[in-house]
C-alpha positions as CSV (number, residue, x, y, z in Angstrom):
1,X,108.4,127.9,33.9
2,X,107.4,128.3,31.2
3,X,108.5,130.2,29.0
4,X,111.7,128.9,30.7
5,X,110.3,125.4,31.1
6,X,109.8,123.0,28.2
7,X,106.8,120.8,28.1
8,X,107.2,117.3,29.6
9,X,105.8,115.6,26.5
10,X,105.3,116.5,22.9
11,X,101.7,117.6,22.4
12,X,99.6,118.0,19.2
13,X,99.3,121.8,20.0
14,X,103.1,122.2,20.4
15,X,104.8,124.8,18.2
16,X,108.6,124.4,17.8
17,X,108.9,128.2,17.3
18,X,107.8,128.8,20.9
19,X,110.8,126.8,22.0
20,X,112.8,129.3,20.1
21,X,111.1,132.1,21.8
22,X,112.0,130.5,25.2
23,X,115.7,130.4,24.1
24,X,115.5,134.0,22.9
25,X,114.1,135.1,26.3
26,X,116.9,133.5,28.1
27,X,119.4,135.1,25.8
28,X,117.9,138.5,26.5
29,X,118.2,137.9,30.2
30,X,121.8,136.9,29.9
31,X,122.6,139.8,27.5
32,X,121.0,142.2,29.9
33,X,123.1,140.9,32.8
34,X,126.3,141.1,30.7
35,X,125.7,144.6,29.2
36,X,123.6,146.4,31.9
37,X,124.3,150.1,31.8
38,X,126.6,149.8,28.8
39,X,126.7,152.8,26.4
40,X,129.4,151.6,24.1
41,X,127.2,151.0,21.1
42,X,123.7,151.5,20.0
43,X,122.7,147.8,20.4
44,X,124.3,147.4,23.9
45,X,122.9,150.7,25.0
46,X,119.4,149.7,23.8
47,X,119.5,146.4,25.7
48,X,121.5,147.4,28.7
49,X,120.5,151.0,29.6
50,X,117.1,150.0,31.0
51,X,117.1,149.5,34.7
52,X,114.9,146.8,36.2
53,X,114.9,143.5,34.5
54,X,115.3,144.1,30.8
55,X,113.2,142.6,28.0
56,X,113.6,138.9,29.0
57,X,111.1,138.6,31.9
58,X,108.1,140.2,30.1
59,X,108.8,137.9,27.1
60,X,109.0,134.9,29.6
61,X,105.7,135.8,31.2
62,X,103.7,136.3,27.9
63,X,105.1,133.0,26.6
64,X,104.4,131.3,29.9
65,X,100.7,132.5,29.9
66,X,100.3,131.2,26.3
67,X,101.8,127.8,27.0
68,X,100.1,127.3,30.3
69,X,96.7,128.2,29.0
70,X,97.2,125.6,26.2
71,X,98.2,122.9,28.6
72,X,95.3,123.6,31.0
73,X,92.8,123.4,28.2
74,X,94.3,120.1,27.0
75,X,93.7,118.7,30.5
76,X,90.2,120.1,30.8
77,X,88.3,116.9,30.1
78,X,90.6,114.5,32.1
79,X,90.2,113.0,35.5
80,X,92.5,114.2,38.3
81,X,93.4,117.1,36.0
82,X,94.8,119.4,38.8
83,X,96.9,116.6,40.2
84,X,98.2,115.7,36.8
85,X,99.0,119.3,36.0
86,X,100.8,120.0,39.2
87,X,102.8,116.7,39.1
88,X,104.1,117.6,35.7
89,X,105.1,121.0,36.8
90,X,106.8,119.6,39.9
91,X,108.8,117.1,37.8
92,X,109.9,120.0,35.5
93,X,110.7,122.7,38.0
94,X,111.6,121.2,41.4
95,X,114.6,119.0,40.5
96,X,116.7,121.8,39.0
97,X,115.4,124.6,41.2
98,X,115.9,122.8,44.5
99,X,119.2,121.3,43.2
100,X,120.4,124.8,42.7
101,X,119.4,125.7,46.2
102,X,121.2,122.7,47.5
103,X,124.4,123.6,45.6
104,X,124.1,127.1,47.0
105,X,123.8,125.7,50.5
106,X,126.8,123.4,50.2
107,X,129.1,126.0,48.6
108,X,128.1,128.7,51.1
109,X,128.7,126.4,54.0
110,X,132.0,125.2,52.6
111,X,133.3,128.7,52.1
112,X,132.0,130.6,55.1
113,X,131.3,127.8,57.6
114,X,127.7,128.9,58.0
115,X,124.7,128.0,55.8
116,X,122.8,130.6,53.8
117,X,120.1,132.5,55.6
118,X,116.4,132.8,54.7
119,X,116.3,129.9,52.3
120,X,112.8,129.3,53.5
121,X,111.7,132.2,51.3
122,X,113.1,130.4,48.2
123,X,111.8,127.0,49.3
124,X,108.3,128.4,49.6
125,X,108.6,130.3,46.2
126,X,107.9,133.5,48.0
127,X,111.2,135.4,47.4
128,X,109.3,138.0,45.4
129,X,107.1,138.7,48.4
130,X,109.6,138.7,51.2
131,X,112.1,140.9,49.4
132,X,114.3,141.9,52.3
133,X,114.7,138.3,53.5
134,X,115.4,137.1,50.0
135,X,118.2,139.7,49.5
136,X,119.9,138.8,52.8
137,X,120.8,135.2,52.3
138,X,124.6,135.5,52.4
139,X,124.7,132.9,49.6
140,X,127.9,132.5,47.6
141,X,125.8,131.6,44.6
142,X,123.8,134.3,42.9
143,X,120.1,134.1,43.8
144,X,118.7,137.3,42.3
145,X,117.3,135.6,39.2
146,X,115.1,133.1,41.0
147,X,112.2,135.6,41.5
148,X,110.8,134.7,38.1
149,X,110.4,131.1,39.1
150,X,108.4,132.2,42.2
151,X,106.1,134.4,40.1
152,X,105.3,131.7,37.6
153,X,104.8,129.0,40.3
154,X,102.3,131.3,42.0
155,X,100.5,131.7,38.7
156,X,100.6,128.0,38.2
157,X,98.7,127.4,41.4
158,X,95.9,129.8,40.6
159,X,95.4,129.9,36.8
160,X,94.1,126.3,36.3
161,X,91.5,126.7,39.0
162,X,90.2,129.9,37.5
163,X,90.4,128.8,33.9
164,X,88.5,125.5,34.4
165,X,85.6,127.4,36.0
166,X,85.0,129.0,32.6
167,X,82.5,127.1,30.5
168,X,83.1,129.0,27.2
169,X,86.0,130.6,25.3
170,X,84.2,133.9,25.8
171,X,84.3,133.5,29.5
172,X,88.0,132.6,29.4
173,X,88.7,135.7,27.3
174,X,86.8,137.8,29.9
175,X,88.9,136.2,32.6
176,X,92.1,137.1,30.8
177,X,90.9,140.7,30.2
178,X,89.9,141.0,33.9
179,X,93.4,139.8,34.9
180,X,95.0,142.4,32.6
181,X,92.8,145.2,34.0
182,X,93.5,144.0,37.6
183,X,97.2,143.9,37.0
184,X,97.3,147.5,35.6
185,X,95.1,148.7,38.5
186,X,97.5,147.1,41.0
187,X,100.4,149.0,39.4
188,X,98.5,152.2,39.7
189,X,97.9,151.5,43.4
190,X,101.5,150.6,44.0
191,X,102.7,153.9,42.4
192,X,100.1,156.0,44.3
193,X,100.8,154.4,47.6
194,X,104.6,154.6,47.2
195,X,105.2,150.9,47.7
196,X,108.7,149.4,47.2
197,X,109.6,149.7,43.5
198,X,110.7,146.0,43.4
199,X,107.1,145.1,43.7
200,X,106.4,146.8,40.4
201,X,108.5,144.2,38.6
202,X,108.5,141.2,40.8
203,X,105.0,140.8,42.4
204,X,102.4,138.5,40.8
205,X,99.7,141.2,40.6
206,X,102.0,143.6,38.8
207,X,103.3,141.2,36.2
208,X,100.2,139.0,35.7
209,X,99.0,141.2,32.8
210,X,101.7,139.7,30.6
211,X,100.6,136.1,31.5
212,X,97.0,136.9,31.0
213,X,97.9,138.5,27.6
214,X,99.6,135.2,26.8
215,X,96.4,133.4,27.7
216,X,94.6,135.5,25.1
217,X,97.1,134.4,22.5
218,X,96.5,130.7,23.4
219,X,92.8,131.2,22.9
220,X,93.4,132.7,19.5
221,X,94.5,129.3,18.3
222,X,91.1,127.7,18.8
223,X,88.9,130.7,18.1
224,X,90.5,133.5,16.2
225,X,89.4,137.1,16.6
226,X,90.7,140.5,15.6
227,X,93.6,140.2,18.1
228,X,95.9,138.1,16.0
229,X,95.7,140.2,12.8
230,X,96.0,143.4,14.9
231,X,99.2,142.2,16.6
232,X,100.7,140.9,13.4
233,X,100.2,144.3,11.8
234,X,101.3,146.2,14.9
235,X,104.5,144.2,15.4
236,X,106.8,146.6,13.6
237,X,105.3,149.9,15.0
238,X,105.3,148.4,18.5
239,X,108.9,147.4,18.1
240,X,109.9,150.8,17.1
241,X,108.0,152.4,20.0
242,X,109.6,149.9,22.4
243,X,113.0,150.7,21.0
244,X,112.5,154.4,21.4
245,X,111.3,153.9,25.0
246,X,114.3,151.7,25.8
247,X,116.7,154.2,24.2
248,X,115.3,157.1,26.3
249,X,116.2,155.2,29.4
250,X,112.8,154.9,31.1
251,X,112.7,152.0,33.5
252,X,110.0,149.8,34.8
253,X,110.2,151.2,38.3
254,X,109.4,154.8,37.4
255,X,105.8,155.9,37.4
256,X,105.7,156.3,33.6
257,X,107.7,153.1,33.0
258,X,105.4,151.1,35.3
259,X,102.1,152.4,34.0
260,X,102.9,152.8,30.3
261,X,106.4,151.3,29.5
262,X,105.8,147.9,30.9
263,X,102.5,147.5,29.1
264,X,104.2,148.6,25.8
265,X,106.9,146.0,26.3
266,X,104.3,143.3,27.1
267,X,102.2,144.2,24.0
268,X,105.4,144.1,21.8
269,X,106.3,140.7,23.3
270,X,102.7,139.5,22.5
271,X,103.0,140.7,18.9
272,X,106.4,138.9,18.6
273,X,104.9,135.6,19.9
274,X,101.9,136.0,17.6
275,X,104.3,136.1,14.7
276,X,106.1,133.0,16.0
277,X,102.7,131.2,16.2
278,X,102.1,131.7,12.5
279,X,104.4,129.3,10.5
280,X,104.5,131.4,7.4
281,X,106.2,134.3,9.1
282,X,110.0,134.8,9.0
283,X,110.0,134.9,12.8
284,X,108.4,131.5,13.0
285,X,110.7,129.9,10.4
286,X,113.8,131.2,12.2
287,X,112.8,130.3,15.7
288,X,111.5,126.8,14.7
289,X,114.8,125.9,13.1
290,X,116.4,122.7,14.6
291,X,119.2,124.2,16.7
292,X,117.2,127.1,18.1
293,X,114.1,125.1,18.9
294,X,116.1,122.3,20.4
295,X,118.1,124.7,22.5
296,X,114.9,126.3,23.8
297,X,113.4,122.9,24.6
298,X,116.4,121.3,26.3
299,X,118.8,124.0,27.4
300,X,116.9,127.2,28.2
301,X,116.0,126.3,31.8
302,X,119.5,125.2,32.7
303,X,121.0,128.3,31.1
304,X,118.7,130.5,33.1
305,X,119.4,128.7,36.4
306,X,123.2,128.5,36.1
307,X,124.2,131.5,34.2
308,X,124.4,134.1,37.1
309,X,127.0,132.2,39.1
310,X,129.0,131.3,36.0
311,X,128.9,134.9,34.9
312,X,130.1,136.1,38.3
313,X,133.0,133.7,38.3
314,X,134.1,134.5,34.7
315,X,133.9,138.2,35.3
316,X,135.8,138.3,38.6
317,X,138.0,135.2,38.9
318,X,139.4,134.3,35.5
319,X,143.0,135.4,34.8
320,X,142.2,137.1,31.5
321,X,142.0,140.9,31.0
322,X,140.0,140.6,27.7
323,X,136.3,140.7,28.3
324,X,135.7,139.0,25.0
325,X,137.8,136.0,26.1
326,X,136.0,135.8,29.5
327,X,132.6,136.0,27.9
328,X,133.5,133.4,25.3
329,X,134.5,131.1,28.1
330,X,131.3,131.9,30.0
331,X,129.0,131.1,27.1
332,X,130.8,127.9,26.3
333,X,130.8,126.6,29.9
334,X,127.1,127.7,30.3
335,X,126.0,125.8,27.3
336,X,128.0,122.7,28.2
337,X,126.6,122.8,31.8
338,X,123.1,123.3,30.6
339,X,123.4,120.4,28.3
340,X,124.9,118.1,31.0
341,X,122.2,119.2,33.4
342,X,119.4,118.3,30.9
343,X,120.9,115.0,29.8
344,X,121.9,113.5,33.1
345,X,119.8,115.4,35.7
346,X,116.6,116.9,34.4
347,X,115.7,114.3,31.7
348,X,115.3,111.3,34.1
349,X,112.7,113.3,36.0
350,X,110.9,114.3,32.8
351,X,110.7,110.6,31.8
352,X,108.8,109.7,35.0
353,X,105.3,108.6,34.4
354,X,102.6,110.8,35.8
355,X,99.8,108.5,34.7
356,X,97.8,108.7,31.5
357,X,94.9,111.1,32.0
358,X,91.5,109.4,31.7
359,X,89.0,111.3,29.6
360,X,85.8,112.5,31.2
361,X,82.6,113.2,29.3
362,X,83.3,115.9,26.7
363,X,83.2,119.4,28.1
364,X,85.3,121.5,25.8
365,X,84.4,125.1,26.1
366,X,82.2,126.5,23.4
367,X,83.1,129.7,21.5
368,X,80.1,131.5,22.9
């Protein structure tokens, strides 16, 4: 995912700092789940007061768009490019995702005597579409976080086919801008038509602006425009505005939050990732440090997948009154489980050969 999902192989275009962004995004999701609604301190209030899905998912989506666009362009001049692209995504996503669903099935059946309902929605990566079915599984493992996987997989299916039709970088930029405009328009229509608020934060049309914005960041690496300097200069002002918006308690499902707040957060995430893509910045130096980058590359996906069920267990079933103790146990076990998952379960799939792409006649997009 993206964002959540580390690349299968090291690539010349790979930036370690983006692995650090991935780990930070997972950390924000976990922190939001731990502190949601808290008003005990400025920091916890700032992160936890916002309803919806916090800062983590928009950061995931912008990062996912940047990484995905880079990978797609790397495969542009290879044979069987779509097959190669999808096979790599399958090897990265499917083992842990469907492994989690299998564990949910086994535990639910063992505890209740009946299997979870409506797992077809998750198996088809459509839980963000069939919202009611996805919420009524009866699973003993938390499933609420899997909607981001569905959104990104839907984007994975479409984005390569659209991007490869573009012959120039200018056309790719126009495609990204059209995606952003279409996403904002879809939000306007959802608000006007009074559609379920969950669609504002979980449907592909509503969140694709962030991924298309990430696509623009990827294109900046090969053909720089005014966008990168603008985002670097605007990072601090955007962060301040984003902090004020979060502090005021506006959420992504309100009309103002959907039409203005979400775009503000997405733009702030883009500015942050732009800073991470420039090695001379403090953000890039911190995020590319060994432990952080390695954690994002190896542990982020496992942390994201397993943390909700571990958090639920530590919050409600440990015999300790101190929340600090329970959260320390939660974080320790979550990191250990993610590490074991990567070493002994995910890594063997990542080592599978997908075949070396054969180069076709050069057809790299031109700048104009």
